[in-house]
Structures are given as C-alpha cells and as structure tokens.
C-alpha positions in Angstrom: 0.0 0.0 0.0 1.7 3.2 -1.2 -0.7 5.5 0.6 -3.6 5.6 3.0 -6.5 7.9 3.7 -6.9 9.8 7.0 -10.5 10.9 7.7 -11.3 13.3 10.6 -15.0 13.7 11.5 -16.6 15.9 14.1 -18.9 14.0 16.4 -20.3 14.0 19.9 -17.7 12.1 22.0 -20.5 9.9 23.4 -20.8 8.4 19.9 -17.2 7.5 19.5 -17.7 3.7 19.7 -20.9 3.8 17.6 -19.1 5.8 14.8 -16.0 3.6 15.0 -18.2 0.6 14.5 -19.8 2.2 11.5 -16.5 2.8 9.8 -15.1 -0.7 10.6 -18.2 -2.3 9.2 -18.6 -0.2 6.0 -15.1 0.8 4.9 -11.6 -0.5 4.6 -10.7 0.7 8.1 -7.3 -0.1 9.6 -7.8 1.7 12.9 -9.3 4.7 14.7 -8.0 7.2 17.2 -10.7 8.4 19.6 -8.7 11.2 21.2 -5.1 12.5 21.2 -4.2 14.3 24.4 -1.2 16.6 25.3 0.0 16.9 28.8 2.3 19.4 30.6 3.3 18.9 34.2 0.8 16.0 34.4 -2.1 18.2 33.4 -3.9 17.8 30.1 -3.5 21.0 28.1 -5.3 19.9 24.9 -7.4 17.1 23.5 -8.9 16.1 20.1 -11.9 14.5 21.8 -14.9 15.0 19.6 -12.9 14.6 16.4 -12.7 10.9 15.5 -9.7 10.1 13.3 -10.2 7.1 11.0 -7.4 5.4 9.0 -8.5 3.8 5.7 -6.6 1.6 3.2 -8.8 2.8 0.4 -10.7 6.0 -0.5 -14.2 5.6 0.9 -16.8 5.3 -1.7 -20.3 6.9 -1.4 -19.3 8.3 1.9 -21.6 11.3 2.0 -24.7 9.2 1.3 -23.8 6.5 3.8 -23.2 9.1 6.5 -26.5 10.7 5.6 -28.4 7.4 5.8 -26.7 6.4 9.0 -27.5 9.8 10.6 -31.1 9.3 9.6 -31.1 5.8 11.2 -29.8 7.3 14.5 -32.4 10.1 14.4 -35.1 7.5 14.0 -33.7 5.9 17.2 -34.3 9.2 19.0 -31.0 11.0 18.7 -31.1 14.7 17.8 -28.9 16.6 15.4 -27.6 18.7 18.2 -26.6 15.6 20.2 -24.9 13.9 17.3 -22.6 16.8 16.3 -22.0 18.3 12.9 -20.4 15.2 11.2 -18.3 17.6 9.2 -15.2 15.8 8.0 -11.9 16.1 6.1 -10.3 13.4 4.1 -6.6 13.5 3.2 -4.5 11.0 1.3 -1.1 10.4 3.0 2.1 8.6 2.3 2.1 5.2 3.8 4.2 4.7 6.9 3.3 1.1 7.5 0.1 1.9 9.4 -0.3 -1.8 10.4 2.6 -1.1 12.7 2.4 2.7 13.2 -1.1 2.8 14.7 0.0 0.4 17.5 2.4 3.0 18.8 -0.6 4.9 20.0 -1.7 2.1 22.3 -0.1 1.3 25.6 -0.9 -0.5 28.8 -3.9 0.9 30.6 -4.0 0.7 34.4 -7.7 1.2 35.0 -7.2 0.7 38.8 -4.3 -0.8 40.9 -5.9 -4.2 40.3 -7.3 -4.0 36.8 -5.0 -3.6 33.7 -5.8 -3.7 30.0 -2.9 -4.8 27.8 -2.7 -4.8 23.9 -2.0 -8.3 22.5 1.5 -7.4 21.2 2.9 -6.0 24.5 4.6 -8.0 27.2 3.3 -7.4 30.7 4.0 -9.0 34.1 1.2 -8.7 36.7 2.3 -6.7 39.8 0.4 -9.1 42.1 -1.3 -12.4 42.1 -4.8 -10.8 42.3 -4.3 -8.3 39.5 -6.8 -8.8 36.7 -5.1 -8.5 33.3 -7.2 -8.3 30.2 -5.6 -8.8 26.8 -7.3 -7.3 23.8 -6.6 -6.3 20.2 -7.4 -2.5 20.3 -8.0 -2.6 16.5 -11.5 -3.7 17.1 -14.0 -0.8 17.1 -15.8 -1.3 20.3 -14.6 -1.4 23.9 -10.8 -1.2 24.2 -10.7 -0.4 27.8 -9.4 3.1 27.4 -12.7 4.9 27.2 -13.9 6.6 30.4 -17.3 4.8 30.4 -15.7 1.4 30.2 -13.3 2.3 33.0 -16.2 3.4 35.2 -17.8 0.0 34.8 -14.5 -1.7 35.7 -14.1 0.5 38.8 -17.6 -0.6 39.8 -16.8 -4.3 39.4 -13.8 -3.8 41.7 -15.8 -1.6 44.2 -18.8 -3.9 44.6 -17.1 -7.2 43.9 -18.5 -10.0 41.8 -16.8 -13.1 43.2 -19.2 -16.0 43.1 -22.0 -13.9 41.5 -24.0 -14.3 38.3 -23.3 -11.3 36.1 -25.0 -9.9 33.0 -23.4 -7.5 30.5 -26.0 -5.8 28.4 -24.7 -4.4 25.1 -21.4 -6.2 25.7 -19.6 -5.0 22.5 -16.0 -6.4 22.6 -16.9 -8.4 25.8 -14.2 -6.5 27.8 -16.5 -5.9 30.8 -17.7 -9.5 30.8 -14.1 -10.7 30.7 -13.2 -8.4 33.5 -16.1 -9.7 35.6 -15.2 -13.3 35.0 -11.5 -12.8 35.8 -12.6 -11.0 38.9 -14.2 -14.1 40.2 -17.8 -14.1 38.8 -19.5 -17.5 38.9 -21.3 -17.1 35.6 -21.2 -14.3 33.0 -23.8 -13.7 30.3 -23.4 -11.0 27.7 -25.8 -9.9 24.9 -25.8 -7.3 22.2 -28.2 -6.3 19.4 -25.3 -6.1 16.9 -24.6 -9.5 15.5 -21.2 -8.4 14.2 -19.7 -8.2 17.8 -20.6 -11.7 18.9 -17.6 -13.4 17.3 -15.3 -10.6 18.4 -16.4 -11.0 22.0 -16.1 -14.8 22.0 -12.6 -14.5 20.5 -11.5 -12.0 23.2 -12.9 -14.2 25.9 -11.0 -17.2 24.5 -7.8 -15.2 24.5 -8.3 -14.4 28.1 -9.4 -17.9 29.2 -12.6 -16.4 30.4 -15.7 -18.6 30.1 -18.5 -16.2 29.2 -21.8 -16.9 27.5 -22.4 -14.4 24.6 -25.4 -14.2 22.3 -27.4 -11.9 20.1 -30.2 -10.3 22.2 -31.6 -7.5 24.3 -32.5 -7.1 28.0 -36.2 -7.4 27.5 -35.8 -11.0 26.1 -33.8 -12.3 29.1 -35.7 -14.7 31.4 -32.8 -15.2 34.0 -32.0 -13.1 37.0 -28.5 -11.8 37.9 -26.8 -10.5 41.0 -24.8 -7.9 39.1 -25.9 -6.3 35.8 -23.9 -3.9 33.7 -25.1 -1.6 30.9 -22.6 0.8 29.2 -24.9 2.3 26.7 -26.2 5.7 25.5 -28.1 7.6 28.2 -31.5 7.6 26.3 -31.3 3.8 25.9 -30.5 3.4 29.6 -33.6 5.4 30.5 -35.7 3.3 28.0 -34.6 -0.1 29.3 -34.3 0.7 33.0 -37.4 -1.4 33.8 -35.9 -4.4 31.9 -32.6 -4.0 33.7 -34.5 -4.0 37.0 -36.5 -7.1 36.0 -33.4 -9.2 35.3 -31.7 -8.2 38.6 -32.2 -10.2 41.8 -33.6 -8.4 44.9 -30.6 -6.9 46.7 -28.6 -7.1 43.4 -26.7 -4.2 41.7 -26.9 -2.5 38.4 -24.1 -0.5 36.9 -25.1 2.2 34.5 -22.5 4.0 32.3 -22.2 5.8 29.1 -23.7 9.0 30.5 -22.4 12.5 29.9 -22.7 14.7 33.0 -25.2 17.0 31.2 -27.4 14.0 30.5 -27.4 12.5 34.0 -30.8 13.9 35.0 -32.5 11.8 32.3 -31.0 8.6 33.8 -31.5 9.6 37.4 -35.2 10.2 36.6 -35.5 6.7 35.2 -33.7 5.3 38.3 -36.2 7.0 40.6 -39.2 6.0 38.6 -38.2 2.4 38.8 -37.6 2.7 42.6 -33.9 1.8 42.4 -31.5 3.1 45.0 -28.4 4.9 44.0 -25.5 3.4 46.0 -22.5 5.2 44.4 -21.9 7.9 41.8 -18.6 7.4 39.8 -17.2 10.3 37.8 -14.4 10.3 35.2 -13.7 13.4 33.2 -17.1 14.5 31.7 -18.7 11.1 32.2 -20.7 9.8 35.2 -21.8 6.3 36.1 -24.2 5.0 38.7 -24.2 1.9 40.9 -27.8 1.2 41.9 -29.4 -1.4 44.1 -32.7 -3.2 43.5 -34.4 -3.1 46.9 
C-alpha cells in the first residue's frame, strides 16, 4: 500500500464507539483514534476529543450518502442533530508509513485501577500481584478497548462492589471486555448480549484469548428470562432510560446494576428513570465529563 487515507470527523464524544463501529463495518478501516491528548506537568492541556480520526486503506466510496443514511437511522432511534454533532469531515491521502505497525504505537498498557489492567496483545506485561486482573485485547476492534472513560467506570464498579461468586449480565457487551473483567474478577457465571450480531464473534474470541468462560449471544435485555446478582449496561443515556425497567427485571432483589455511558449533562435523564423504577443509588462514579451509577434493587 503506497498511501492511506486519513479521515477526521466531528462527532459527539458519546458516539465514538458507535461511529468507530460504522467505519469498521462499511469501509476498509485499519484503525481509529478516539482522542489525542497533550500533557504538561501531568495536566492535560489539549485534546482532540470530539474529532474521530479514521485510517483507511482505500478511499471511501459513497461516503456522503452512507453518512446521511446512518444519521437518519440514528435520528429514528431518538438522537437529535444537536446531540450527534456536525459530522463535518476532512479526508486526506497520506504517504504510507506502515500503518499496520504505526497505529499500534498509540496504544499502551492501561492501568484502570491498581488491580485491573488492559494490555494490547502485542505488548509484554507481568502482573504486579497475584490478584491483578489482566485483560488482553486487540485494540484494533471498534468497540470497547478499555481506554474509554465509560468502560473504566464499569471496571471500577466491578472492583468496588465485587463480583466473586456472583451471576453477572453485561447488556450491550460489545467487545466483551466488561464480561471478561467480571469473569477474571471471580464471577461464577457471566452472560453478555448485544443487538449487533457483528460483535458476537469478536467478544467470543476476546474471551477465548483471556481464558474467560463467558456466554455471549445476540439479544436485548427485554428478552432475558434469567436473573442476575450484578448487571452492567454501558450504553447511551437515552437507551439506559428506556430499558431501566428491563434491567430491574433481570436483577435479583438486593442485586446491583451499573449504569454507564452518561455525559454529565445527560445525567438527570438517567436519574429520573432510576427513581421512577424505585432503584436506590449506591454510588456515583465520575471520570472526566462522564458519570456512572451503581444502583441497588431493593
């Protein structure tokens, strides 16, 4: 490949994983960069968050129409134009620098907590303690690499509440990273479902790489007839509000639900749904502009 194409598109940061998925599914995408940050004296002084960078091996065909149709689909699902961002983009052809190797330089080891670490497949890493949970993933996949704040909020909740010996459900599991984290943290049984059939094999392969026995299938919360001690849902805020009753129904009395994927400004929508379903907020977890809730079914 003599050259590659670099596309930069303006989106709401909350749609980073959704839009990454769109490009991986529809175009010759080699990788994406969600945000590039610059630091000085340990403080972030700039970020490209909100500008998704997509690396393509071929010039994307019919891009305008495909973006237009996908935006229409998301609007039909209840997302507004203001929420989605402008979707203005630039596309530049660049000289190839062996992107298959180059993009990996942007990924490093992510210490989510002192006891949970996400490691790219190609890097060596020795756990610092016997009880450290190490998750190995291929960050080239579009969904759930462990570096996004919303994913880390869920991992922090797993460690905070504890899942040892519990039955766990991961609703909208994507790459399966949270399911894997729960299983490697001692969960007795882990079930994950997603309404996107393209992620099922990805999640199963990631679980296999991590020797994590998880049960993944195509599905949604309203179709589940089991109950779980610990339920996770890292999804858009409006979807969380819509399925709150379903999440409650699959949770045992005294069980916990972790809700993530919520921008600070959208938190009231989710809190209102929590209160309407008579769930009790146990803990609020913040990370940058995101908030997550641990709630209890009482």
